[in-house]
TORFIMAR-883475 format. One line per 3 residues: number of its first residue (from 1); their letters; for each residue z, x, y of N, C-alpha, C. Coordinates in nm, 4 decimals, padded with zeros to 6 digits. Layout:
NUM) A) Z X Y Z X Y Z X Y ~ ...
//
This chain:
1) XXX) 11.6960 09.7125 12.6251 11.5438 09.6558 12.6263 11.4944 09.6300 12.4779 ~ 11.5453 09.6945 12.3960 11.4821 09.6682 12.2429 11.5511 09.5355 12.2187 ~ 11.6560 09.4933 12.2550 11.7347 09.3563 12.2014 11.6671 09.2705 12.2912
4) XXX) 11.6193 09.2777 12.4093 11.5349 09.1901 12.4999 11.4093 09.1584 12.4103 ~ 11.3410 09.2296 12.4029 11.2240 09.2433 12.3157 11.2089 09.1788 12.1771 ~ 11.3333 09.2008 12.1167 11.3297 09.1164 11.9693 11.3639 08.9658 12.0174
7) XXX) 11.4535 08.9753 12.1259 11.4897 08.8002 12.1679 11.3366 08.7319 12.2046 ~ 11.2797 08.8117 12.2758 11.1388 08.7697 12.3225 11.0514 08.7221 12.1981 ~ 11.0364 08.7889 12.1103 10.9526 08.7763 11.9931 11.0013 08.6693 11.9110
10) XXX) 11.1193 08.6752 11.9073 11.1980 08.5448 11.8053 11.1860 08.4233 11.8739 ~ 11.1926 08.4216 11.9885 11.1788 08.3030 12.0795 11.0451 08.2490 12.0795 ~ 10.9403 08.3129 12.0795 10.7959 08.2822 12.0604 10.7795 08.2369 11.9358
13) XXX) 10.8380 08.2990 11.8139 10.8146 08.2572 11.6997 10.8820 08.1140 11.6655 ~ 10.9779 08.0946 11.7334 11.0517 07.9750 11.6897 11.0057 07.8615 11.7953 ~ 10.9610 07.9052 11.8869 10.8839 07.7749 11.9707 10.7423 07.7373 11.9261
16) XXX) 10.6808 07.8417 11.8486 10.5908 07.7874 11.7839 10.5861 07.7005 11.6763 ~ 10.7201 07.7096 11.6006 10.7314 07.6164 11.4967 10.7794 07.5011 11.5564 ~ 10.8745 07.5004 11.6579 10.9206 07.3703 11.7302 10.8047 07.2874 11.7912
19) XXX) 10.6838 07.3644 11.8211 10.5723 07.2800 11.8934 10.4959 07.1927 11.7710 ~ 10.5590 07.1741 11.6470 10.5227 07.1173 11.5244 10.3969 07.1492 11.4740 ~ 10.3972 07.2878 11.4866 10.2596 07.3659 11.4147 10.3177 07.4847 11.3127
22) XXX) 10.2398 07.4822 11.2143 10.2722 07.5869 11.1030 10.2173 07.7091 11.1628 ~ 10.2872 07.7936 11.2250 10.2333 07.9178 11.2933 10.2774 08.0589 11.2130 ~ 10.2849 08.0643 11.0992 10.3310 08.1778 11.0117 10.2420 08.2799 11.0423
25) XXX) 10.2880 08.4027 11.0461 10.2188 08.5264 11.1063 10.0857 08.5430 11.0089 ~ 09.9888 08.6036 11.0821 09.8402 08.6362 10.9912 09.8857 08.7830 10.9547 ~ 09.9186 08.7966 10.8247 09.9073 08.9160 10.7666 09.7842 09.0134 10.7575
28) XXX) 09.7851 09.1304 10.7756 09.6441 09.1948 10.7713 09.6906 09.3802 10.7177 ~ 09.6437 09.3920 10.5938 09.6674 09.5271 10.5170 09.6393 09.6387 10.6441 ~ 09.7071 09.7455 10.6245 09.6714 09.8770 10.7041 09.5452 09.8953 10.6740
31) XXX) 09.4762 09.8957 10.5925 09.3397 09.9535 10.5995 09.2354 09.8466 10.6775 ~ 09.2648 09.7210 10.6866 09.1925 09.6207 10.7615 09.2246 09.6159 10.9001 ~ 09.3576 09.6364 10.9222 09.4199 09.6601 11.0635 09.3699 09.7660 11.1442
34) XXX) 09.3214 09.8736 11.0701 09.2620 10.0025 11.1546 09.1463 09.9719 11.1769 ~ 09.0670 09.8521 11.1414 08.9135 09.8190 11.1577 08.9227 09.6863 11.2306 ~ 09.0100 09.6809 11.3360 09.0345 09.5668 11.4056 09.0543 09.4135 11.3494
37) XXX) 09.1315 09.4571 11.1903 09.1375 09.3229 11.1402 09.0321 09.2524 11.0529 ~ 08.9602 09.3676 11.0282 08.8223 09.3158 10.9524 08.8667 09.3596 10.7972 ~ 08.8035 09.2705 10.7139 08.8328 09.3216 10.5756 08.6892 09.3829 10.4994
40) XXX) 08.7236 09.4652 10.4049 08.6223 09.5457 10.3561 08.5520 09.4805 10.2358 ~ 08.4459 09.4202 10.2557 08.3856 09.3178 10.1504 08.3121 09.3894 10.0311 ~ 08.2627 09.5501 10.0905 08.1971 09.6177 09.9830 08.2816 09.6896 09.9009
43) XXX) 08.3900 09.7563 09.9732 08.4845 09.8424 09.8644 08.6197 09.7848 09.9177 ~ 08.6302 09.6610 09.8194 08.7463 09.6084 09.8777 08.8736 09.6644 09.7915 ~ 08.9757 09.6259 09.8449 09.1062 09.6394 09.7915 09.1449 09.5065 09.7441
46) XXX) 09.3074 09.5394 09.6719 09.3618 09.4240 09.6260 09.3913 09.3125 09.7532 ~ 09.4359 09.3888 09.8721 09.4482 09.2838 09.9684 09.3372 09.2243 10.0089 ~ 09.2058 09.2868 10.0148 09.0593 09.2137 10.0524 09.0374 09.0966 09.9553
49) XXX) 09.0841 09.1102 09.8506 09.0378 08.9802 09.7084 09.1424 08.8885 09.7406 ~ 09.2631 08.9294 09.7858 09.3406 08.8212 09.8081 09.3118 08.7422 09.9383 ~ 09.2953 08.7785 10.0664 09.2817 08.7119 10.1576 09.1658 08.6561 10.2042
52) XXX) 09.0353 08.7013 10.1461 08.9126 08.6645 10.1647 08.8694 08.5382 10.0402 ~ 08.8925 08.4424 10.0747 08.8437 08.3337 09.9698 08.6937 08.3312 09.8991 ~ 08.6850 08.3658 09.8067 08.5455 08.3653 09.7447 08.5085 08.5191 09.7043
55) XXX) 08.5548 08.6215 09.7504 08.5421 08.7398 09.7152 08.6087 08.7704 09.5705 ~ 08.5052 08.8053 09.4850 08.5242 08.8290 09.3582 08.5523 08.9657 09.3264 ~ 08.6434 08.9928 09.2214 08.6673 09.1162 09.1926 08.5633 09.1664 09.0812
58) XXX) 08.5325 09.2927 09.0886 08.4075 09.3369 08.9902 08.4541 09.2976 08.8560 ~ 08.3469 09.3024 08.7623 08.3779 09.2787 08.6193 08.4706 09.3741 08.5448 ~ 08.5752 09.3500 08.5024 08.6610 09.4101 08.4281 08.7566 09.5287 08.5052
61) XXX) 08.7388 09.4909 08.6106 08.8117 09.5921 08.7171 08.9650 09.5327 08.7397 ~ 09.0599 09.6449 08.7733 09.1864 09.5895 08.8222 09.2078 09.6617 08.9541 ~ 09.3054 09.5862 09.0404 09.3084 09.6525 09.1881 09.4716 09.6184 09.2218
64) XXX) 09.5337 09.7026 09.2600 09.6996 09.7108 09.3285 09.6814 09.7492 09.4514 ~ 09.7632 09.6981 09.5218 09.8099 09.7636 09.6654 09.9396 09.7230 09.7155 ~ 09.9908 09.8285 09.7936 10.1357 09.8126 09.8667 10.1215 09.8530 10.0130
67) XXX) 10.1630 09.8006 10.0798 10.2024 09.7977 10.2249 10.3163 09.7804 10.2705 ~ 10.3422 09.8604 10.3726 10.4733 09.8557 10.4909 10.4134 09.8664 10.6296 ~ 10.5058 09.7881 10.7009 10.4628 09.8154 10.8785 10.5899 09.7906 10.9602
70) XXX) 10.5985 09.8819 11.0653 10.6973 09.8459 11.1545 10.6172 09.7928 11.2924 ~ 10.6259 09.6712 11.3180 10.5867 09.6130 11.4318 10.6305 09.6512 11.5685 ~ 10.5929 09.7020 11.6702 10.6149 09.7210 11.8110 10.7702 09.7965 11.8037
73) XXX) 10.7534 09.8964 11.7119 10.9023 09.9770 11.6867 11.0232 09.9182 11.6953 ~ 11.0085 09.7791 11.6293 11.1397 09.7146 11.5849 11.1484 09.6800 11.4368 ~ 11.2469 09.7302 11.3738 11.3002 09.7256 11.2355 11.3173 09.5799 11.2044
76) XXX) 11.3455 09.5080 11.2994 11.3749 09.3352 11.2592 11.2382 09.2609 11.2447 ~ 11.1558 09.3463 11.2712 11.0103 09.2749 11.2307 10.9401 09.3750 11.1317 ~ 11.0145 09.4136 11.0589 10.9314 09.5217 10.9469 10.8617 09.4271 10.8532
79) XXX) 10.7432 09.4596 10.7911 10.6702 09.3714 10.7025 10.6535 09.4848 10.6077 ~ 10.6619 09.4007 10.4732 10.6255 09.4769 10.3528 10.5361 09.3457 10.2583 ~ 10.4503 09.4106 10.1738 10.3948 09.3245 10.0847 10.3177 09.4050 09.9551
82) XXX) 10.2745 09.3403 09.8721 10.2332 09.3964 09.7674 10.1035 09.2968 09.6919 ~ 09.9934 09.3367 09.6248 09.8923 09.2500 09.5861 09.8090 09.3150 09.4690 ~ 09.7970 09.2032 09.3774 09.7286 09.2489 09.2538 09.5821 09.1739 09.2450
85) XXX) 09.4893 09.2560 09.1689 09.4086 09.1466 09.1620 09.3191 09.2219 09.0262 ~ 09.2708 09.1257 08.9688 09.1679 09.1750 08.8561 09.0435 09.0740 08.8139 ~ 08.9326 09.1041 08.7634 08.8421 09.0615 08.7205 08.8067 09.0811 08.5688
88) XXX) 08.7729 08.9541 08.5172 08.7482 08.9422 08.3585 08.6276 08.8596 08.3481 ~ 08.4922 08.9114 08.3246 08.3833 08.8491 08.3192 08.3312 08.7801 08.4384 ~ 08.2914 08.6892 08.4731 08.2762 08.6247 08.6027 08.3746 08.5635 08.6819
91) XXX) 08.4980 08.5625 08.6161 08.6175 08.5038 08.6767 08.7072 08.6167 08.7302 ~ 08.7682 08.6115 08.8335 08.8660 08.6862 08.8896 09.0111 08.6115 08.9524 ~ 09.1101 08.7055 08.9585 09.2101 08.6456 09.0237 09.3019 08.7409 09.1083
94) XXX) 09.3372 08.7083 09.2228 09.4361 08.8089 09.2996 09.5536 08.7227 09.3345 ~ 09.6538 08.7926 09.3180 09.7899 08.7399 09.3905 09.8708 08.8403 09.4644 ~ 09.9549 08.7766 09.5656 10.0262 08.8879 09.6403 10.1371 08.8140 09.7345
97) XXX) 10.2170 08.8665 09.7404 10.3359 08.8365 09.8469 10.3561 08.9190 09.9906 ~ 10.4132 08.8688 10.0811 10.4309 08.9366 10.2012 10.5513 08.8536 10.2900 ~ 10.6477 08.9615 10.3234 10.7816 08.9059 10.4199 10.7690 08.9789 10.5378
100) XXX) 10.7696 08.9331 10.6560 10.8169 08.9847 10.7712 10.9556 08.9544 10.8404 ~ 11.0479 09.0676 10.8589 11.1480 09.0348 10.9162 11.2661 09.0197 10.8091 ~ 11.3941 08.9875 10.8456 11.5001 09.0065 10.7618 11.5541 08.8907 10.7136
103) XXX) 11.6002 08.8219 10.6121 11.6761 08.7079 10.5611 11.7702 08.6392 10.6750 ~ 11.8586 08.7761 10.6841 11.9712 08.7526 10.7667 11.9612 08.7143 10.9168 ~ 11.8336 08.7764 10.9632 11.8109 08.7474 11.1111 11.7082 08.6261 11.1129
106) XXX) 11.5846 08.6936 11.1014 11.4508 08.5770 11.0798 11.3675 08.6593 10.9977 ~ 11.2994 08.5782 10.8891 11.1830 08.6076 10.8086 11.0838 08.5059 10.7921 ~ 10.9638 08.5454 10.7941 10.8491 08.4694 10.7487 10.8149 08.5498 10.6214
109) XXX) 10.7838 08.4465 10.5314 10.7245 08.4711 10.3869 10.6012 08.3893 10.3528 ~ 10.5062 08.4626 10.2857 10.3799 08.4371 10.2317 10.3644 08.4491 10.1028 ~ 10.3035 08.3531 10.0033 10.2755 08.4002 09.8816 10.1339 08.3297 09.8608
112) XXX) 10.0409 08.4005 09.7826 09.9193 08.3433 09.7743 09.8591 08.3904 09.6289 ~ 09.7732 08.2869 09.6106 09.6770 08.3311 09.4836 09.5624 08.2765 09.5282 ~ 09.4456 08.3617 09.4701 09.3116 08.3363 09.5260 09.2261 08.3451 09.3806
115) XXX) 09.1700 08.2436 09.3394 09.0803 08.2283 09.2208 08.9020 08.2572 09.2642 ~ 08.8348 08.3336 09.2078 08.7040 08.3351 09.2580 08.6199 08.3130 09.1020 ~ 08.4767 08.2828 09.1378 08.3740 08.2671 09.0354 08.2638 08.3437 09.0699
118) XXX) 08.2033 08.4385 09.0030 08.0741 08.5011 09.0735 07.9676 08.4540 08.9979 ~ 07.8464 08.4280 09.0638 07.7140 08.4057 08.9894 07.6183 08.5315 09.0756 ~ 07.5988 08.6158 09.0002 07.4903 08.7247 09.0550 07.5397 08.7538 09.2072
121) XXX) 07.4934 08.7202 09.2994 07.5285 08.7871 09.4391 07.6303 08.6944 09.5013 ~ 07.6593 08.5833 09.4427 07.7267 08.4907 09.4996 07.8716 08.4798 09.4362 ~ 07.9679 08.4747 09.5303 08.1045 08.4273 09.4892 08.1565 08.2843 09.5349
124) XXX) 08.2368 08.2359 09.4925 08.2997 08.1107 09.5314 08.4238 08.0838 09.4616 ~ 08.5328 08.0704 09.5639 08.6791 08.0491 09.5201 08.7574 07.9446 09.6132 ~ 08.8575 07.9559 09.5469 08.9773 07.8407 09.6100 09.0826 07.9314 09.5984
127) XXX) 09.1785 07.8867 09.7018 09.3011 07.9840 09.7237 09.4165 07.8885 09.7718 ~ 09.5475 07.9106 09.7089 09.6786 07.8436 09.7560 09.7738 07.9154 09.8083 ~ 09.8567 07.9021 09.8995 09.9341 07.9415 09.9885 10.0925 07.8965 10.0124
130) XXX) 10.1635 07.9706 09.9760 10.3155 07.8797 10.0338 10.3791 07.9758 10.1271 ~ 10.4190 07.9000 10.2534 10.4733 07.9818 10.3502 10.6100 07.9162 10.3933 ~ 10.6875 08.0215 10.4186 10.8311 07.9845 10.4592 10.8833 08.0570 10.5966
133) XXX) 10.9662 08.0071 10.6617 11.0402 08.0498 10.7711 11.1788 08.0363 10.7386 ~ 11.2496 08.1733 10.7421 11.3951 08.1691 10.7214 11.4612 08.2013 10.8639 ~ 11.5508 08.1285 10.9074 11.6213 08.1477 11.0276 11.7548 08.2228 11.0257
136) XXX) 11.7853 08.2302 10.8649 11.9373 08.3139 10.8380 12.0633 08.1949 10.8646 ~ 12.1816 08.2495 10.8317 12.2951 08.1968 10.8611 12.3010 08.0632 10.7935 ~ 12.3459 07.9340 10.8504 12.3462 07.8154 10.8185 12.2487 07.7319 10.8275
139) XXX) 12.1489 07.7860 10.8929 12.0125 07.7050 10.9325 11.9156 07.6882 10.8209 ~ 11.8585 07.5779 10.8206 11.7575 07.5260 10.7120 11.6350 07.6073 10.7138 ~ 11.5681 07.6645 10.6072 11.4339 07.6974 10.6051 11.3495 07.6107 10.5987
142) XXX) 11.2194 07.6161 10.6703 11.1035 07.5407 10.6614 10.9932 07.6192 10.5730 ~ 10.9475 07.5074 10.5116 10.8444 07.5462 10.4000 10.7092 07.4567 10.4163 ~ 10.6059 07.5169 10.3639 10.4561 07.4336 10.3817 10.3750 07.5241 10.2648
145) XXX) 10.2597 07.4432 10.2436 10.1775 07.4927 10.1157 10.0474 07.4555 10.2018 ~ 09.9486 07.5593 10.1650 09.8269 07.5185 10.2115 09.7197 07.5461 10.1061 ~ 09.5720 07.5167 10.1329 09.4642 07.5426 10.0632 09.3666 07.5731 10.1057
148) XXX) 09.2976 07.6643 10.0630 09.1697 07.7147 10.1326 09.0392 07.7352 10.0379 ~ 08.9465 07.7434 10.0717 08.8060 07.7420 10.0022 08.7159 07.8459 10.0619 ~ 08.6201 07.9254 10.0084 08.5365 07.9973 10.0421 08.4168 08.0428 09.9657
151) XXX) 08.3062 08.0992 10.0214 08.1993 08.1605 09.9731 08.1673 08.2733 10.0143 ~ 08.1292 08.3885 09.9268 08.0669 08.5037 09.9857 07.9442 08.5583 09.9177 ~ 07.8807 08.6536 09.9700 07.7405 08.6839 09.9261 07.7185 08.8472 09.9184
154) XXX) 07.6666 08.9135 09.8561 07.6607 09.0513 09.8580 07.5099 09.0950 09.8459 ~ 07.4597 09.1546 09.9488 07.3251 09.2013 09.9360 07.3491 09.3596 09.9092 ~ 07.1924 09.4087 09.9192 07.1884 09.5566 09.8945 07.2759 09.6599 10.0023
157) XXX) 07.2846 09.5944 10.1225 07.3552 09.6784 10.2470 07.4500 09.5731 10.3197 ~ 07.4347 09.4402 10.3022 07.5035 09.3509 10.3839 07.5902 09.2676 10.2984 ~ 07.7115 09.2342 10.3266 07.7844 09.1363 10.2667 07.8346 09.0294 10.3434
160) XXX) 07.8480 08.8971 10.3225 07.8940 08.7992 10.3936 08.0098 08.7125 10.3387 ~ 08.0876 08.6545 10.4135 08.2050 08.5782 10.3538 08.2230 08.4383 10.4672 ~ 08.2490 08.3455 10.4070 08.2890 08.2276 10.5111 08.3608 08.1403 10.4293
163) XXX) 08.4711 08.0903 10.4989 08.5833 08.0098 10.4380 08.6706 07.9141 10.5167 ~ 08.7411 07.8285 10.4696 08.8313 07.7436 10.5493 08.9525 07.7231 10.4807 ~ 09.0492 07.7665 10.5582 09.2138 07.7600 10.5157 09.2773 07.6432 10.5891
166) XXX) 09.3608 07.5895 10.5131 09.4454 07.4875 10.5812 09.3878 07.3640 10.5609 ~ 09.3028 07.3346 10.4634 09.2267 07.2020 10.4543 09.3073 07.0946 10.4292 ~ 09.4180 07.1087 10.3878 09.5125 07.0049 10.3692 09.5913 06.9824 10.4718
169) XXX) 09.5625 07.0436 10.5808 09.6580 07.0372 10.6989 09.7976 07.0187 10.6636 ~ 09.8852 07.1642 10.6452 10.0002 07.1466 10.5999 10.1120 07.1310 10.7075 ~ 10.2149 07.0876 10.6885 10.3190 07.0652 10.7939 10.4601 07.1098 10.7401
172) XXX) 10.5350 07.1655 10.8252 10.6662 07.2227 10.7854 10.7730 07.1142 10.7598 ~ 10.7565 07.0133 10.8391 10.8583 06.8811 10.7741 10.7726 06.7688 10.7876 ~ 10.8125 06.6433 10.7515 10.7133 06.5269 10.7428 10.6935 06.4750 10.8719
175) XXX) 10.7249 06.4960 10.9862 10.6940 06.4362 11.1186 10.6224 06.5309 11.2065 ~ 10.6072 06.6572 11.1705 10.5482 06.7587 11.2211 10.3877 06.7422 11.2209 ~ 10.3404 06.7963 11.3430 10.1918 06.7783 11.3645 10.1035 06.8809 11.2461
178) XXX) 10.0302 06.8473 11.1774 09.9703 06.9360 11.0638 09.8730 07.0326 11.1442 ~ 09.8477 07.1802 11.0777 09.7625 07.2399 11.1032 09.6340 07.2115 11.0869 ~ 09.5372 07.2473 11.1703 09.4105 07.2030 11.1718 09.3179 07.2915 11.0770
181) XXX) 09.2015 07.2756 11.0300 09.1339 07.3827 10.9269 09.0959 07.5148 11.0330 ~ 09.1332 07.6213 10.9631 09.0935 07.7306 11.0428 08.9533 07.7702 10.9502 ~ 08.8445 07.8078 11.0267 08.7306 07.8733 10.9725 08.7306 08.0141 10.9688
184) XXX) 08.7008 08.0788 10.8802 08.7142 08.2413 10.8766 08.5556 08.2677 10.8260 ~ 08.5044 08.3752 10.9249 08.3746 08.4496 10.9022 08.3915 08.5983 10.8752 ~ 08.3142 08.6662 10.7774 08.3674 08.8115 10.7811 08.2174 08.8616 10.7463
187) XXX) 08.1824 09.0126 10.8034 08.0643 09.0726 10.7374 08.1133 09.2011 10.7354 ~ 08.0106 09.2693 10.6537 08.0394 09.4197 10.6162 07.8808 09.4491 10.6141 ~ 07.8680 09.5876 10.6745 07.7421 09.6249 10.6895 07.7617 09.7713 10.6617
190) XXX) 07.6675 09.8024 10.5458 07.6795 09.9610 10.4782 07.5470 10.0549 10.5722 ~ 07.6074 10.1545 10.6469 07.4950 10.2286 10.7126 07.4729 10.3413 10.6298 ~ 07.4037 10.4332 10.6812 07.3750 10.5660 10.6450 07.4792 10.6546 10.6740
193) XXX) 07.5013 10.7474 10.5768 07.5840 10.8873 10.5872 07.7364 10.8116 10.5729 ~ 07.7527 10.7225 10.5195 07.8987 10.6922 10.4805 07.9542 10.6248 10.6113 ~ 07.8527 10.5402 10.6883 07.9190 10.4797 10.8015 07.9124 10.3134 10.7746
196) XXX) 08.0142 10.2485 10.7922 08.0374 10.1295 10.7503 08.0954 10.0395 10.8817 ~ 08.0279 09.9334 10.9261 08.0587 09.8171 11.0344 08.1180 09.6840 10.9617 ~ 08.2033 09.6425 11.0314 08.2714 09.5200 10.9695 08.3296 09.4454 11.0827
199) XXX) 08.3236 09.3164 11.0401 08.3873 09.2305 11.1601 08.4196 09.0922 11.1042 ~ 08.4893 09.0266 11.1724 08.5529 08.8776 11.1735 08.5745 08.7969 11.2593 ~ 08.5739 08.6467 11.2253 08.6289 08.5688 11.3209 08.6957 08.4459 11.2557
202) XXX) 08.7887 08.4088 11.3607 08.8592 08.3122 11.3186 08.8856 08.1955 11.3919 ~ 08.8343 08.0593 11.3745 08.8410 07.9634 11.4666 08.8838 07.8330 11.4112 ~ 08.9839 07.7730 11.5212 09.0345 07.6482 11.4656 09.0737 07.5471 11.6039
205) XXX) 09.1118 07.4497 11.5965 09.1259 07.3773 11.7200 09.2610 07.3902 11.7859 ~ 09.3676 07.4237 11.7184 09.5092 07.4624 11.7766 09.4956 07.5769 11.8552 ~ 09.4459 07.6888 11.7809 09.4519 07.7966 11.8696 09.3381 07.8754 11.9119
208) XXX) 09.3417 07.9609 11.9995 09.2287 08.0268 12.0535 09.1639 08.1343 11.9441 ~ 09.0183 08.1472 11.9499 08.9360 08.2026 11.8612 08.9839 08.3669 11.8280 ~ 08.9977 08.4057 11.7253 09.0234 08.5231 11.7078 08.8945 08.6164 11.6549
211) XXX) 08.8657 08.7288 11.7256 08.7514 08.7907 11.6903 08.7913 08.9679 11.6512 ~ 08.7284 09.0068 11.5804 08.7357 09.1701 11.5516 08.6370 09.2191 11.5033 ~ 08.6248 09.3457 11.5290 08.5144 09.4317 11.4711 08.5804 09.5893 11.4625
214) XXX) 08.5298 09.6567 11.3581 08.5578 09.8027 11.3378 08.4459 09.8764 11.2705 ~ 08.4797 10.0068 11.2618 08.3950 10.0958 11.1982 08.4845 10.1865 11.0995 ~ 08.4030 10.2429 10.9880 08.4593 10.3430 10.9101 08.3642 10.4642 10.8855
217) XXX) 08.3735 10.5764 10.8880 08.3230 10.6910 10.8764 08.3699 10.7971 10.7871 ~ 08.2869 10.8090 10.6881 08.3104 10.9003 10.5914 08.3086 11.0629 10.6423 ~ 08.4377 11.1239 10.6630 08.4338 11.2378 10.7249 08.4065 11.3391 10.6045
220) XXX) 08.4521 11.3345 10.4943 08.4399 11.3969 10.3757 08.4497 11.3043 10.2691 ~ 08.4297 11.3339 10.1645 08.4398 11.2632 10.0293 08.5774 11.2186 10.0122 ~ 08.6728 11.2709 10.0459 08.8046 11.2174 10.0337 08.8806 11.1755 10.1621
223) XXX) 08.8117 11.1580 10.2597 08.8982 11.1471 10.3990 08.7884 11.0705 10.4648 ~ 08.8382 10.9568 10.5290 08.7469 10.8558 10.6078 08.8593 10.8071 10.7430 ~ 08.7741 10.8128 10.8440 08.8412 10.7710 10.9783 08.7929 10.6153 11.0038
226) XXX) 08.8925 10.5596 11.0639 08.8719 10.4081 11.0952 08.9062 10.3893 11.2679 ~ 08.8531 10.2739 11.3184 08.8932 10.2372 11.4412 08.8342 10.1030 11.4783 ~ 08.8965 10.0216 11.5566 08.8370 09.8984 11.5972 08.9126 09.8330 11.7057
229) XXX) 08.8827 09.7038 11.7218 08.9269 09.6045 11.8333 08.9487 09.4800 11.7962 ~ 09.0534 09.3966 11.8354 09.0307 09.2532 11.8206 09.0736 09.2062 11.9541 ~ 09.0402 09.0879 11.9643 09.0705 09.0024 12.0811 09.1205 08.8436 12.0495
232) XXX) 09.2174 08.8293 12.1266 09.3088 08.7001 12.1368 09.3947 08.7342 12.0082 ~ 09.5096 08.8289 12.0132 09.5327 08.9166 12.1125 09.4524 09.0389 12.1204 ~ 09.4392 09.1169 12.2365 09.3621 09.2166 12.2846 09.4645 09.3070 12.2062
235) XXX) 09.3906 09.3855 12.1039 09.4519 09.5085 12.0326 09.3529 09.6180 11.9794 ~ 09.4061 09.7530 12.0094 09.3060 09.8504 11.9709 09.3627 09.9128 11.8584 ~ 09.3016 09.9493 11.7664 09.3605 09.9696 11.6417 09.2897 10.1125 11.5799
238) XXX) 09.3191 10.1908 11.4889 09.2799 10.3253 11.4407 09.3505 10.3487 11.3088 ~ 09.2900 10.4316 11.2283 09.3646 10.4643 11.0949 09.2899 10.5621 11.0272 ~ 09.3525 10.6080 10.8921 09.2821 10.6884 10.8233 09.2967 10.6677 10.6831
241) XXX) 09.2035 10.7227 10.5966 09.2248 10.6897 10.4439 09.1910 10.8275 10.3721 ~ 09.3154 10.8817 10.2876 09.3044 10.9923 10.1962 09.2741 10.9435 10.0668 ~ 09.1550 10.9615 09.9896 09.1436 10.9329 09.8580 09.1015 11.0194 09.7658
244) XXX) 09.1490 11.0070 09.6224 09.1187 11.1037 09.5080 09.0982 11.0123 09.4174 ~ 08.9642 11.0029 09.3594 08.9359 10.9176 09.2509 08.9513 10.7757 09.2697 ~ 09.0539 10.7081 09.2035 09.0929 10.5728 09.1975 09.1955 10.5423 09.3075
247) XXX) 09.2596 10.6403 09.3599 09.3750 10.6263 09.4361 09.3395 10.6427 09.5939 ~ 09.4190 10.5757 09.6887 09.3818 10.6152 09.8281 09.5124 10.5866 09.9072 ~ 09.5513 10.6452 09.9902 09.6711 10.6352 10.1047 09.6038 10.6119 10.2040
250) XXX) 09.6647 10.4898 10.2937 09.5950 10.4545 10.4171 09.7222 10.4707 10.5177 ~ 09.6739 10.4850 10.6262 09.7672 10.4991 10.7666 09.6976 10.4123 10.8672 ~ 09.7619 10.3401 10.9234 09.7004 10.2720 11.0481 09.8260 10.2587 11.1469
253) XXX) 09.7541 10.2762 11.2865 09.8277 10.2228 11.4023 09.7536 10.1352 11.5120 ~ 09.8358 10.0534 11.5696 09.7642 09.9781 11.6739 09.8283 09.9360 11.7942 ~ 09.7861 09.8886 11.9123 09.8270 09.8883 12.0322 09.7906 09.7847 12.0920
256) XXX) 09.9298 09.6907 12.1326 09.9351 09.5726 12.1940 09.9778 09.5924 12.3424 ~ 09.8846 09.5365 12.4458 09.9222 09.5587 12.5799 10.0396 09.5239 12.6310 ~ 10.1103 09.4320 12.5859 10.2402 09.3946 12.6330 10.3373 09.4267 12.5247
259) XXX) 10.3268 09.4428 12.4037 10.4293 09.4466 12.3038 10.4463 09.6176 12.2652 ~ 10.3571 09.6820 12.2770 10.3235 09.8400 12.2556 10.2879 09.8683 12.1114 ~ 10.3215 09.9820 12.0693 10.2819 10.0320 11.9430 10.3264 09.9941 11.8047
262) XXX) 10.2370 09.9639 11.7052 10.2749 09.9390 11.5723 10.2359 10.0452 11.4635 ~ 10.2869 10.0697 11.3507 10.2603 10.1469 11.2682 10.2507 10.0927 11.1205 ~ 10.1700 10.1474 11.0291 10.1720 10.0777 10.8852 10.0936 10.1942 10.8065
265) XXX) 10.1679 10.1579 10.6652 10.1152 10.2618 10.5772 10.0860 10.1733 10.4591 ~ 10.0159 10.2475 10.3521 09.9786 10.1491 10.2277 09.9189 10.2544 10.1490 ~ 09.9109 10.2161 10.0336 09.8328 10.2572 09.9130 09.7917 10.1739 09.8075
268) XXX) 09.6754 10.2165 09.7775 09.5704 10.1225 09.6772 09.5265 10.2133 09.5520 ~ 09.5241 10.1313 09.4582 09.4715 10.2032 09.3298 09.3707 10.1090 09.2710 ~ 09.2766 10.1521 09.1834 09.1595 10.0562 09.1285 09.0945 10.1218 09.0212
271) XXX) 09.0825 10.0662 08.9068 09.0130 10.1357 08.7742 08.9592 10.0337 08.7298 ~ 08.8791 10.0578 08.5880 08.8033 09.9695 08.5306 08.8443 09.9885 08.3949 ~ 08.8613 09.8949 08.3143 08.9101 09.8736 08.1826 08.8173 09.9135 08.0988
274) XX) 08.6801 09.8846 08.1326 08.5763 09.9461 08.0583 08.5291 09.8490 07.9245 ~ 08.5995 09.7414 07.9462 08.5879 09.6368 07.8063 08.4835 09.5195 07.8525
//
């Protein structure tokens, strides 16, 4: 049964590439995944600074994050990654890398760098990503590079971000059909008594639109509970965060109606240099 599920997922992945489209997986951190895939724009980790183009790191702040996930209870689809972000004055940089799968079987890799500039409540940024598909054995790997731009705004209780990825229409090989622009939108609403509502949407010509919404509740000063849902595909998510000062541990789980359960863990660290 497990081998059959692996074969099905691998087949779908390879058919996506064979259809002349760059369909590298969309990585979402443990914290975001537990909220329906929505980023935290107001209390961001290094992952949020990496994936949300135009979201700037606070002045003289440094953030580091690690994540690992087991998708659909299959070790062949294990995902792991690391992200680092820092801000200096009005300028900030975030870098990170993620891998899904194993090089000996099938693997997808993504490396990304995100530059942002902040002017008062607004942030503007540009990001560059390198994607790769490795089929193992004697098969050749496929590679592509993409560019994205984005804009963010932070209000007293509401934060917004809009961006466009793949604006250069990347292709895995010369005659392949280029990926169309992915338009991304995110919001983060801070409510009363430690309650936060976040949501996101991704729209492109080649893929069905993806929507997600999630909620975070501060049960105590050191413990947060999160839950959410995303559409296309329909996935139900939940998770917790345990924090102590600048450090936090994250756990998330999500359920796909056809593929079953996935789980992930992560850790994030954030501090200020004070210079």
